[in-house]
Steps between C-alpha positions, in 0.01 A plus 500: 500500500689636201308495172620271223573642156186333368290661773645842418440449129143383561425803718631728228313311226167542677532878468515486123349168386152371601563245775872535435488250213428492128299178513271425798619152599852636559375700798501196733157606633385140466775376731598809696842653544731698275585369154872459444625729224696286258843629401621228264450145377723228363388155395242371747588749775415861580646746753310782668619852581624379841710223349267211594514211254196295394429202277246651262190305396326797339734573211332838446163316512595251231705659219845400626491136400878514445562670834623850577754676278552205269813571290325442165224747590741758642718479188197539274385804697841667490525457123145626448547802728825597330310516170215712644228443756189593303406616153122484468573333167540142377812309609626165377496341846123534537456299179732232635305479828165486321624227267638299794168515688293409194728201431469385862121532534311356199176680597672834429535600135554869571586689817498861620751606765383734777641618833328292771276205566219740585530664160514162327180371664317829450592498131410134448153560641451806278606287205259221595218751511603641162513151348165377636301824511397409855553689826506261795790292625531224756782493755547281805479606863849514647675531164684823432559637152639842581343816631291606198157620616293213364727238652502622861192297582563229760869520416762290670852580618541836669128570489436189709790574731358838590137388511403702192336265251411797281649849470375848567487708184359222282158603361225248566390532139842386383541224756157365404646381170720257696336174606670304777513120502662259746839355413488124439118513478373459143136522608550864602633574151208321335256702713656825378468395137142391562422849631677676211514244217608751233645774717834361623810595304756294690597296800832605652672259735833432666550140379676444831370746754788690654336800658301327773804287558577215263182308421532248214217444254281204588500215248279601208460863608706662225368254244148596608572870455626431150185305415256753648660803333506327162136400534398861569729681257701665779877522522713323759780717638781338695672741735850352495671806647627274779496157335641593159850347468479416872341154479660413168592670174144487370347617826203349679320450169771254393506332840124440499447463125255788452503751214361840607394768252708771667790485745642771724862491611738697720758448775748245356482637143657822634771335706424724798420820310147642451331319213178336387356352182180367352468276200288243323358389171590715202142590404439632852829687533451669163224703666768685699602847374652590260356200312155518655258710706603385852728776625787440738831680519800549730801730481734253673354179354777283359755695702850382399608436861197289587509295181875443533462372857200289401664343199815419700286333767297295253811384318652379828183302566554298181799323657440125550359397836386848602141422586587160645733673745238758598245223554729277707630783720149626567383148583787451744424831672127445535535138610753604764278780629199267508694256720588782740141622528373145549758432768406823678130414461425836339196489267635566152471421133766579242374537146764481228493511122845486346720759670203694647381420851299630795492371854147545635434496874201276441431127545409488131432419236521851357336499159269803513485855628264393778763254625777759465301737719494242780876537553651605831629840386651598841680163501647582161616839630681340794665246273598772251683701764663187639634415156616857444690494829664177383608643167219389266294751300148382415190681376363736768148375429324169543348553158811507281729255323862416571747414225807284451768632267782325320736675741366319807732230631469186707656695787228766465235231529665344806531839670137583423372178653715560808363855519145362498589271791626802693207723404250241628692418820 
């Protein structure tokens, strides 16, 4: 059989790039087969190197809330590039983006732009330690906050997909400063504080878990974290790299009515370009260099291309009805898929928060990592390939989120539901 262009590209890539990919989940090892190499995208659709067209529910893993190649973003990028791609010096657009974010998220008085979600979370934790004078942090099993050494302890996402809950190369002495609690289980957090009552600098949490698949916070869970951290003088860090400007303009913290001390952002605030940010109360942020002793720097931070794309995206999201449309389209998709799975008598649970969703091959409910781990992973792999063959691109992992964009149409939803019928035939 003649090789496809994607197969040829993947064979070549494996000679020069570990596993042939620059992020592990792209390798398709969780589902088998060759990943299609994407040639272009427009709106809600992408095309691979062989010309196959797919309805895309990844959106570059969340940033493309407007869809691919949105005209406002493309225009902003062209104008920015024509003026120069990088200066390593202040530019007006980064001030505009920072001001927009601070106005949208009342918990953020000041913000520092960085280059990735990993860098944002790493920096926020360093800042929490500088502010409190304490060393330990609490994270939750199955939540992923980037690949910084101290955070690759029972991480979600790709680490779960490949059966690597921790990473080689992380010193035990460093990892020991990270305490692991159970998501949606306040008692596990209280136990950690009981063991180290004055030693914990911060609790970092995805307010809606997205890296073990979408798992919403149980009623009272986020409120409990806020109470416990305040009682013990620790900071509460919301990792809103995925949820920021995805669930609504103020992020998950606005949706659930919680005010964290620090917030990390990424994805949507860069409009599809590499970006991250961390921000919070003024007295905490003033510890960041050059104002204070907590050092963090980045040559490309506030890059004019990234901030131009991000600002164009955020401005588009201010249009009336934006989040209502995302919510209604996502509800229609997940309700339609649920009906198909029920009719086919396939054990499943679809968790959705706003325009984020995950279909778990599990009777449900799915509210914890232990329940996530009970999923039928081979069943997901079969369904994934069936959907791909029918022109629908989903996450190649049971433990990831899917996303609706403003570019998705009613026809896209109808075709996706029909594809699910065919994939489960």
